[in-house]
C-alpha positions, 0 to 999 in steps of 0.5 A: 355456582356456575358451569366452571365450578362443576367442570373443576369439581368433575375434573378433580373427581376423574383425576384425584390429582390437583396438577392433572386436574388443573391442566385439564381445566386450564387454571392453576392448582390454587385456582382450582382448589378455591373453586372446589372449596366454593362449591363445598360451601355452597352445597354445605357438604365435603366433596373431597378428603385432601391430605398431602399425599392424596385426594379422594372423594367422599361418599357425598362427593361420588354421588354428586360427581355422577350428577355434576357429569350429567349436568355437564352433559345436558349443557354440552347437548343444549349447546350443541343443539343450539349451534345446529339450530342456528345452522339450519338443523330442524331437530335432534334425536338422542340415542341411548344404547347398551354395552354390546350394541355400539355397532348397530348404533353406529350403523343406525346414526350413520343411516340416519345422518345420511338420510336427514342431514339436518338432524343432530344425532346424540348417542349415549351408552348406558346399561340395558335398564337405563336405556328403557328408562331413558326412553320411558321418561323422555330423556332419550328418543330411541333406545337400542338394547339386547333386552325386549322392553315390555309392552309399554314401548314400541319395539322393533327387532333389528337382528337375531343371532343364535348363541352357539359360542362357549368362551373359556380360559385358555388353559380350561380342561374343555379347551382340548375339545373341538366342540362343547356339549350342554353335557359338558357345561353341566358341570361348569360355572356359567357367567349370566346376565348382571343382577340388574337385568335378571330382575327385569320383567322381560328377563333374559334368565328364561333363556338359561333354564333349559341349560343343565348347569350347577351354578350361574354367576351374575356379576355386576358389570356394565360392559361387555368387556367386563365379562371377558375379564371375568372369563379370562380370570377364571370366573366362569364360562361365557355363552355367547354369539360369535359377533360378540367375540369378534367385538372383543378380540383378545388372546387370553382366552379361547373359544369353542362351538356349542353343540346346538344353540341354548337361545337366541340373542335379540337386538331391539330399536325402541321408542315411546308409543305416543312419540309420533315426531318426524325425527323418530319416524324418520329413524323408524324408516331408516331402521326398517331400510337397514334390517338387512345390514343389521342382520349381516352385522349380528351374524357376520 
């Protein structure tokens, strides 16, 4: 097995079409098919179900495709770090960030690069619980998340925003009102945190307890945009910040102001307690300088 075998496997798992996958890795379809067959023989597992009309991942193939993507990401990171080291860079910092915190991560990354041009910054998006886990196990030096990670990590609060905006389908009955009350919401289904977050030790569920509602729907989603898809499709209402709506401008939902905030949304920068590396200390110093900018971003 070599890296090209993995590249062929990942390309075919993404495209599920030999022609498109072959073009992506710049080989003929027969060469691509041979590489995938070689990999199946070496791993002793069938990765794809192939017919004359379609290609489909097997359950084992779907599981191994995720691991292959991670392996290729790690190799590319190693190559980038080697190139930076050859050019005189002094270190690298990997920043794991959760969906919806991309603007915060970008501001931090840009500030760190301007302050320390000799540092390689490698961002990677993942769900909040994975952000915390990545920082804990050392696969990420820093994390940006809207969930507090608990006492075992250092957590710097970057911003706090009132949750005062109700997102609803365009034809919803409450769309005729200029302002929505918590009493109005007591008869509605609300879209709450995904199940993976609701079971976290530092659960955001406590923020919803003061809200009189008949039902909270916890979808299994990993991006902010998917929640807005559910709202527009009529699965429930979403109570969020003005900044979240600004990040997801579209024309298939409407927003109304909530009379009184239900809770406050936070964003945190986190790192391991025992990590006193120069790169992490630089990042913490840059984040401290940028606190006013983070607050303006979250409350624009």
